[in-house]
N, C-alpha and C positions, 0 to 999 in steps of 0.2 A: 646468310645462315650464321649464329652467333658460334661460339668456339665448340664445336662439334655438337650442338645441342639437337641437330637430327639423327646423331647415332647415338647405339646402345653400346655400351660397356662392360664387357664381362672378363674373367679369367678363367681358362679351360685348363683343365689336368690332362695334357696330352702327351705319348709317347715319352713318358716317365718325367716329365719336366712340366713345370706351370706357365701358361704363354696369356699373356694380356691382350686384350684387343678391343677395337670397336668396330663395328660394322652396320649398316645402315639400318635403322629401325622402318620397319615396313607398316605401313597402316593397316588396320580388319579390311581382309577382304583383297587389299590391292595383290595385282597377278606378280607375281618374282620378276624381276628384271636379270637381264644378263649379269651373271657374275663375275666380278674383275679382285684378284687380290692384291694388294700394295705392298712390298716391302721396301722395308729403309733400309741404311746402310750408318755405316761408322761416322761420329760419333753421336747419332742421333736416335730417334726410336720414331714411332708412326706418327706422330705430330708433325712429323715434316710434310706429311700430305694435306695440310688442311686447304690451304688455298687451292689445291688441284680438286680436291674432293667436293668443295664447293662446287665446282664446274662440272664435276661427273655424275654428280648424286641424283640429277634427275634421269640418267641412262642406263647406271649399273647399281647392282647390290653390291656395293664397297664393303670388303674385308679388308681391314688395316692393324695387323699383329705387330707387336714387339719382339723380335728374335730373340731367341732364349740368350740372357747374358745382358741383354739392354733393356730402356725402359721400366716398364713395371714387371718384365716378363723375372722368371728365376735365374739365378746368376749362382751356380753350383759352381766348386771347385772342378780346377780340370782332373782331367783323368790322366794317369801317365803319358797314354800316346796320344792323349787331346780328341779322342773320338766322339766324347761326348760335345765338343764345337766344333765338329766336321760340318761340312755343306751338307752333307749327306745326312745326318742327326736332324740338322735344322730344318730340310726340306722335307723329312719326316714328319716333323713337329708341325710344318702347314699342311700337309697331306691331312694327318689327323683332324686338324683343326676344321678346313674347309669338309669332312666326312661328319664333322658333329656340327656341324651348319646343315647339313643335308644338301651340299653341294655337292654333285660327282664330278662336274667338269666345268673349267672357268678359263677366263683372260687371266694373264699373269705378267706383271711387270714389276722390277726390283731394280733400286740405285744402289749403286757401290756395293755393299757387302751382300746386300737384298739381290742384286743382280746376281751375285755368286751363287747366294741359293736358289735362286729361280732357274739359273742354270742345270744346277744339279737336278733341281723338282722336275724340269721339262726332259732330264735324263732318264730319271728313275722311274717317273709318274707320266710317262709320256702320255698316256691314254686319256689322264684327266686335264693336259694342258691342251686348250684350242688356238691360241696365239700365245707369243712371249714377245714384249720388249725388254730390253737391258739398258740402262742409262747409266753413261761413262764408263765404263769398262770395257776390257778386253778379256778374254779367255784366261783364267789365273795361271797356267801350265805356260800359257805363251808369254804372260807378262815376265814370269819367273826366267824364263828361258832367254827373254832379249827376241823374240822372231818379229819379224818384221820392221825391225828399228832402223832410223835412218840417221842417226847419233849413237855415238859412243855410250855402252850400257853405263857408266858411271852419271849420264846426266839422267837416268832413270834412278838409280840410287840416289841422287841428291834429291830429287824430285819426290820420291815417294819412299824416304830414309826410314818411316814408319813400319814397313814394311818389313827391316830385315832388324829394326828394333825391339818391337814389340815380340816378335818369335824368341827374343832371349830366352833364357832359363829364367822362370821365378826365384825371385821377385825383383830382382833390379829393374825389370822396365816399368812393373808396379811402381815402386819407390820413387824411380826418376819423373813420372807422370805426377806423383803427387797421391799417393794412396795415404799418407799419414798425413798428407797436410792440403784440405779441402782447397784453398786459397791456388795454389799451387796446381791442384787438378783442374782447376776455373782456367787459369792461366792458359794452360795445355789446348784444353776444350776451344777456348776461343781463339788459341792460334789457329787450329785445324780447322774449325768451321771458319775462318777470315781467310785461307790458304787457297793454294790450287787454282790459283785463278778466278777467285771468287771476290777477291779483293774488299775485305772487312766483313761487316756483323749485320749492315743497313740491311739487307735483302731478309734477315730473319723476322717474323712476327715475335714481339717481345713475350709471348704468352708461351712460344715455340723454346725459344732462349732459354726463357725461367725452366722450363720443363728437361729442356738437357743438361742444365747445370743440376737441378734436383735428381734428375736421375743418374748422372757419367760420374759425380765427385765423389765417389766414394770407391772405398778398398775393394768392394764385391764387384763394381761395375767396372772398375781399370782390371783387377783380375781376368773377368770374365772377356773384356776387348783385347788383353793379351791372348787368353785361349783361342779365339777365333783368329788370330794370327798363328799363332802357333799350329794351329789345326791347317790354316793354309798354305804353311809352308813345308807340310810334313804331310800325313794322313790324305789333305786333299789332295794334293800332286799323285799320289798312289792310287786313288780313286781315277783322276781325269786318265792316268796312263793306262790304267786296268780298262775303262769306257774306251780310250783311242785305240788299245790294240784289240777289242772285240768289234771294233767298226760302229762303235754307238753314236749316233749324232741326235742332235734337236732334230724332231721331225717335221715340227710344227712351223708355220712363216712368223720369221723373225724381225723386228723392227728395233734398231740400233741408235739410240740418241747420243750425242755426244756434243758437248762443250768446246767451242771455237778456245776458247782460253787455258783449256783443261790438259793435264796430262797427257792422257790416252791418246787425244787428237793430235798433240804436238809431237809427239815421240813416237805413235803406233801408225799403223795401218787397221784399225777395228775393223773395215767394212771386209778386206781381204781374209783376215784371223777368222770372223765369224761366219764367212760364206763356207770355210774348210770344215766347221764345225756343226754345221746345220744343213739338213736335206730339204726344207724347204725354202722359199723364196726369201732373200735376206734383202733389207733397204737399208741405208745410213741417212739420218735427216741431222745435219750439224748446225746448232742454234748457237745465238751471239752470248755466251756465258761461260762461267768460271764449271766448276765440278757439281755445285750443287744446283742443278738445273731446275728441280721441281719448285723450289722455293726462290731462285732468281727470277725464272719466267713461267710462272704458274699456267697462266694463260696459253702460251706456247706448248707446255705439256700437254695439258688437258688437250686442247685441239689435237694434236700429233695423236695422243692414246685415241681419242674418240674417232677418228680418222681411220686411222689403222683396226681398231675393233670391231668397228661398226657391221 
């Protein structure tokens, strides 16, 4: 498969924003396959799924959006309470897009920030998610509170300093990331993509890296990314605490993929934390990778997803 040649690209007006996505192109008369929604993370876009999509395309109707604020989706200024970048708003975006595609129920997988959107989607739209996979994350609230950690919290703050840096009031983080200097933004992007146990940029397809640079290295994208993290350190925690107070948990079966060299696997107990937040069966599979598992190990990722979702 050449670069997404077998997929259609469109932009939908959904939930008060504009969402760009690629999805499987079906031949006339072809029976629909099971739908699988794939959500990317920071600081990427839907193109991170390219090599995984090559392997899954024969088996699923794939939907790969750019989350609001990322890729070619809209990048609106953040609201004072950052609600328009909450995982609830992003999850509602995805629910609306899938409805526009005529898909009521679907399998769901999210990496990094996309995993946090997927978690909220599985809570707020439980009847629509048949099975859920999250890649290299533990629940946001538990990570901020340092639950299940076997090392001092300082180690988490050191490894994931951006969780605390990007949520600072605008525009300081944006300026420091390079909002006014594209080359500085590019250096920041490369540092993030090469970090968290992923050991450099060699695992990234050149076309994907060029797309990340095009979409991320500008003031609007940097602001949107910061708003994503400001929401995670504020309104998202409110939503998570409310859900837990109400006894709300993921209802479906859950697969957790973790990178052996990643921060989550090394500092937390993701299996224990996800079992507490899920009423379905929960399984952990640890792969020999850093944080960016789908691009570092696309074949193993695709196999794990196909085995779980089939």
